[in-house]
N, C-alpha and C positions, 0 to 999 in steps of 0.2 A: 865278196871272201867270208869265210867263214870266221864269226867271232866278231866281227864289225859291229860294233854300237852305233844307234841313231845319234843324229844329233843332240836328240832331247835327251839322251842318255848320257851325251860325253860333257865330263865336268868343264874340258877346254875344246877351243875350236880355232881353226886357223879362219884369216881373213876371210877366204871364198865361203867355207863352211857357215860361217856367221852370218854373211849378207845373204847366202840362201835361207837359212833359217829363221832370220828375223824379217826378211823381205825388204832389206837395206842395198843399195848399191854398193859395189865392189869399193870404188873410191871415197863413198862416204863412210862405209866401215873403216876404212883404212886412215881415214882423217881422225874419226872418232878415237882408234886404237893410238894414234901418236899423240893426241892431245889429252888424252887420258891415260896414259902410260902409268903403271902402277896401281890406278883405280880399278880397271876392270881388264887391263892388259900389261903385257910386257912382251920384251923384244927377248927371242931366245934364237941365237944363232945369227941367220938372215932373215928372219920373219917375225911377226908379231901373233902372239899367243893370245886369245880372248877367253877369260874365265866367264864361261855362260851365265853361272848365276849372280854374279856380280853385273854383267851387263843388263840383264834383264831386270835386276832391283835399280840401277841406274836410270833404264828406259821407262820404267813407271815411275819414278820419282819425278823426270822431266816431263811426262804426260800429266802427273797430277797439277805440277807447277802451271803448265800451260791451262788447263782446264780452269785452275782457281783463278789466277789472270783473267781468264775468258769470262768467268761468273761474274768477277768483280766489276769487270767493264760493262756487264749487260745490268747490273744493278744501279748504277750511278744514272742520274737522270742527265740529259742533254743540257749543256748551257745554253741559255738563248739571251740575246742581249736585248734590252729595250731601247730602240730608237725612236 
């Protein structure tokens, strides 16, 4: 269709579009939208609408927290008991 934007140019995406764009399964994307209603998604009519920039920000923060917790666990020495 003429005039259609790419998902990377759209401010909002539907569940299926967001799942394809971010490489997440549709069921997982729906669960994320349902659990984060108001943060990066909202319910409009009979469907969830994803706010793409806010979801990108959410995923980046989540990835940073995971990498930080992984780095902390790598820094801690293993506890060994003397028997």
